[in-house]
N, C-alpha and C positions, 0 to 999 in steps of 0.2 A: 729520604725517598727519591728524592733528584738522582742520587748517583744510584739507586736500585733501578731506577728506569733507563738510565744509560745502559747497565748491564742487560736489561730486557731488550732493548733496541739492538744490541750486539748478537743477543740470542736470534731476534726475527732476522737480522741479515744473515745468519748461518743457517736460516731455514728451519729453527726451532721455534716452538711455542714460547713468544716472547715474554718471560719472566725472569726476573731479576733479585738479587738480594745483597745485601751488605750488612758487616755484623760491625757493632760498634763497642767499645770499651772506654769509659772514662773520657767521654768525647772524642775518641778517635778511631777512625775505620782500620780496622785490623786484617778485614778480609772481605771479598766479594766474590759473586758467583752468579752464572747464568744458567739456564735451562740446556742440557747437553745430553740427554738420554739417546736421540737418535745418532747424533756424531758420536758419542762413545759407547754405543750400543750397552747402554746401563740403565736399566730402568730406575735405579735409585738417584740418577744424576738429576734431580731436580734443582733449582738455584739456591734452595735452603741448604740443602745438603752438602751441596759443592762449596757453600760459604763455612757451613759447620766444620768440614774437614779441613779447610784452608785455615782457618782460625785456630782450631786445635793444633795444628802442625806449628803455627806462628807462636803460639805460647807455650807448647810442649805440655799440654794437659788437656783432656779430652772435655772436662769441666769447666764450662764457660761461666762460672760464677760472676754476677754482676754485669753480664753483657746485654745488649739489647740486638736484636735481628729486625732489619726493615726488609720487607719483601712487598713485590707489586700486586701478587694475588694471594688469595685466604691460602692458609697452609692446608695441604690434604693431610689424612691420618698418618700416611709414613711420616711426613716432616713433623708433624705435630708431636708425635712419639720422640723423635729424635731430639726435638728442642726441648722436651722435658728430660730427657735423659742426659742432656747436656746441661741442666740446671740452669738455662737461660733464664734470667729476671724478666725480661719483656719482651714481646712480639708485637710489632706495629705493622700491618697489612694495608694495602690500598684497595684494590677492587675485591669484592666479595665473589665466592665460586659456588653457585646455585647447585653444581652436578657432584663436586667431590670436598667441599669445604668442611673442614673439621675443627673451625672455631666459633660454630654457629649455624652456619648456613645448612649443613647435613646433620652432623652431629656436632657436639661441642666437647672435645677431649680435655680441653683447658679447664670444663668446669667440672671435671671429675673429682670430688673431694677426697675418695678413698685413694687416690694416686699420691704417692710420697713427696712429690715435689708439684709446686703451682706456678705457673708463670702467668704475668699479666699480660692482657691481650688488649690491642686498641685497633679498631678496624676504620677504613674510609679515609684514610690520611691520602690526600692527593688521588682519591678513589676515581675522579673522572678521567684524570689522564692516563692512569694504570689501565683502567677499563676500556677507554679508546683504543689504545694501542693493541690490545687483545681482540676488540672488535673489528679493527681494520684489517689486521692479520687474517682472521677466519673469513671475513668478507672478500679479501682478495684471492683467497683459496677457493672460496664458492664460485665468484665469478669466472676465474679461470677453468675450474671444470665445466662450468654450463657454456663457456665461449667454445672449448674445444671438445665436450662430451668424452674426454680422456681423463680421468681423475689422477691426481698427483700421487705418487707413492710418499709413504712418510720419510723414507730415507733418501729422497729426492729433492732436488729444487728446481724449479722452472723459471728462466730468465724471462721478465714481464716483456710483454708484445711490444710496448711502446719505446723499448731499448733498440729496436730495430726499424724504427718509423723513418724513412726519409733517407736511408742509407744510398750514398752516391752509386749509380752503375748497378742497382740490386733490385730489379723491378717485378721478379719473378713469383708467382704463387707459391706459398707456403704448403706443402703436403706432409701428413703425418700419418704413421702406422704406430701401433703397440701390441700387434698380434704374434710377433715372433716369439717363439718358445723361449729363446735366451734372454729377451728383452724383460721378460716375466711382469709386463705392465709398464714398464717404462716407455715413454713417447720418443719417439725417432723422427726427427725432421728430414726431408729431403727436396731437391728440385726435381723435376721430371718435365721436361720441355721436348717439343717436337712429337712427330708423329709417331705411334706406338708400332707401326709397320716398316719404320725406316730403314733402309739397306746397312745403316751403321747405330750402333747405341755406344755413346762415349759415357764409360763409367767414371767418373772424377772422383778420386780418393784425395782428401787433404791430410795434413798432418797437424802436428803440435806447434803452437798453439793457434792454429788458423780453423777455419770453418770452410763452409762452401761458397763464402764470399770471395774466397781467393781464386775461384774459376769465372769471375764476372768478365773477364777480358777475353776468354775462350769460349764461353757458352754461346754468344751470339754467332761466331764464325761459323760453330758446328751447326747451328740451328738454320743458318743461312743457307748451308748445304743441303737441307732437305733431312739432317739427321737428328736422333733423338739423343738427349742429353740427361743422364741421371747423376745427380751430386748429392750425396746422403752428408748429414752432420754426424759424426761419430758421438756416441753417448759420451757426455760429457763437455761437449763443444757445440757452438753454433746456437740453433733454436732447439736441439734435444734436450732432453732431460738431463740432470746433472746429479749423479749420486753425491751424497755429501762425504762420504769417507773415501779417502785415497785408497784403502784397501780393496774396495769395490771392483778396482780396475785391475785387468789381469789381459795380457797377450792373447791367451787361448779363447776368452771371453769375447774380447772385441773380435777376433778372427769369426767365432761362430757367429756373432751377430750379422757381419758381413756375408758370410755364407748363405744365411737364412734370407737376407735381405735380397740377394741376386737370385734366390730360387723364389721367394714371394713375388716379385715383380717379373719372373720368367724373363730374365734379359738375355737376349740372343744377339749375336753378331756383335759381340763387344768389342770395343778397343779399350782397353783398361788404361786408364790415366793416372800416374802415381807421382807422388813426391814426398819425401819426408816420411812420417809414419803412415801415409797413404801406401807408401811402398814396402816398409817392413811388415805391414799387414796385407796389402793387396798382392804382393808377389807370391803369396802363398795360396791365393785363391784358384788360379786357373787349373792347376793339376787336379783338382777335386771336380771339374766337370770341363774339360777341355774343349768340347764342342761346343760351348758357348762363347768362345773367346777367338776372335779375328785378328787382333793384333795389341801391341803394347807400346804405349807412349811412356816413357820412363824419365823421370827427372829428379836429379838432387835427391838420391835415397840410397838405400843399402838392403841387403839381407842380413838379419840378425842369427847368425848361423851359432854363435858362442865358441866357435874353436878358432878364430882370428883376434888380434888385438883390436880394441875399439880406437878409433882414429883419435889422435889428439885434440882435433876441433871438437869431436863431441864430447870427450872427457872434460874439457874447459867449459862446454855448455852445460853439462850435467851439474859441475861444480857451482857454476852461476845460479842455476835453478834452485840448488839447494841452500845456496847463501841468501839468496834473495827471491824466496818464493812469492813474494807478491810483485815482482817485476812489471814493468807497465809495457803490455802489449804492443800498443800503439806506438809507444817509442821504439821498440824493437823493429818494426817495420818499417818507420820512418827513416831510422839509421841506414838501413841497408837499402831503402828504396828512396832516393831523393827527390824522385820524379813523382812520388805520390804527394797527393794534396792532404793537408792537415785533416780534412772530413774521412778521406779513405782511410788513413792511418786510424783515426779515433772509432771507424767502424769494427775494427777487430778487437777493439775494448767491448763492444757492444754485448757479446755474451757473458762477460765477468762483471757484474756491478760490484762485488764483493769477494771476499776470501771465501765465503760459504759457497760460492759457484765455480770455486778455481781447482777442486780436488784433482780433475784430470790433468791440470797443468803442473801439478806437483807429481802425480804417480808417473806418467808417462816416461821421463828422463831415466828413472832408475828402472823400467819396465824393459829397457832394451837387451837382450839376451848377451852377457858377458861371459858364461862358461856354458859348456856342452849340456849342463844338466838343467839349465835355467829355462823357464817357461817359455815356449816359442822356438827354441833353438833347434829342436828336434825336428820341427815340422819345416821350419826354415831350411835345414839342410835337405829335406826330401825336395823341397822347392828348387834348391840350387841343382839337384840332380835332374829335374823335370825340364828347367829351363836350358840345361847343357846338353840333354839327350833327346827329349821328348817333344819340345815345343817346335811347332810347324807354323806358326803364324808369323805375321810380319812385326818388325820392331824398328823404334825409332827412339833414339836417345837426344835430349837437349840437356845441356849442362850451362849452369849459371857459375861464370868462372869466377865471381868474387866471393863465392861460398867458402867461409873458413871451417865448416863443419864436415858438409858432405860435397866437397868441390871435386875437380877433376882427377886427381888421382884415385879417390873413393870410387868415382863413376867410371874411370876407365878399368879398375878391377871388376865392376860388375860386368861391364861390357863383354868381358872375356867370358863371362858365365852363359850369357844370353846367346843361345845360337842364333847365327846368322845376323845378329846385331851390326849394322853397318857403322862407318865413323859418324860421330855425334854432331850435332848442331852446337856450336860452343857461343854463347852470348857473354861476350867479353864484360858488358856491364851490368849483368844481371848478377845476384848474389843467391842466396839459400832459396828464397821464396821467388823462384824463377818465372811462376804463374803472373807475376806482376809486369812481365815482359811478355805475357801469352799470346798477345793477338799473332805476332808473327810466327810463333810456334805453331799455333793452330792451323794457320792457313798453308804453312808447310805440311802438317800432319792432314789435312783434308785431301791434298792432292797425292800424298803419299800412300794413304790407306783408301784409296777411291777403290770401290767394290768392282 
């Protein structure tokens, strides 16, 4: 049962109801399982079913004669039926389930003598520990819902607020919305600082694996100038809700969220500030509402048009992400920014306490359009035409020269696309996350875009 509890804790870490199971044969564990109905989009993916399937594959027989299944929660009717079909000798469970338990709490299928197989049942083993894990899980969800007034969707997780306590250089009030049609109830976090009637609004879009913390050195410069700053966390990042499944993320969907976000806040006199995925998505926004945009501040990014080869640096990054999906975000920032403190680096880990919160980090590298037919490629080509022919605002480019992924060659090619873009600022010591040297960029931008 202790091993089953370990599986239950893994389920909780992935945002699933914490139930775990292990299957034992002749004193040896031959299979384990944890709840995964949300992550697998499978109503049958209860911990017991997952363990039964794994055990049957392991021994090459769906009949599991002589086996004992340990599970942290009383089985439901579905799982009880599967256990009897598998000819289990014995089932041991921890906590009772007064709502769906089929071993005596609601019904007792195991006691039906007319069935052709009878499985021995024992309940209450480590029941307090199993029950406490479940109670704590649902208590945390209720507290989060009450605190925010914005319920959490079953197919998403929400980073606990205490992960963001005391982050250096990030004192701003958290703001949330969940009423955008594209969000369908997901909660999106954003910063909104400065007067609503400011002469300029700086819309700061982050990339992967960053969040609005990336702009902490630029925001004070913009607000000191009397301007407004809006910095959202894209869904899957920062304080925003995080879908559990990688497949929930798509270029077109994230773009639609941002389009609706701009409309919802009715942003005007906007200087669009972009880097990395903030640019891949953000550079496609102004053509949808050109009158809203006054300027462009563009840093280490690209347009994903799908009709040009991806840079070798990006291909290397994508391969690294595929091979090391649990890479340390803090270490990534520290390696490219030796001037950052350890606490600043760790702040980039804050949104991602476990793999269940990291679906966006896994999904975004393959989302970059690589062919003309890829999602986002056509709209990016339309954006390229807009920047070449129709853009009438001012533009400023800043390049982190040490960036191996989207450095000077990529940025100089992008500059040729942006009508009227002058020679860029080049920060010789900066890497990909050029905003970590952002104060000097922000001061130059305030003067350049002065209304």
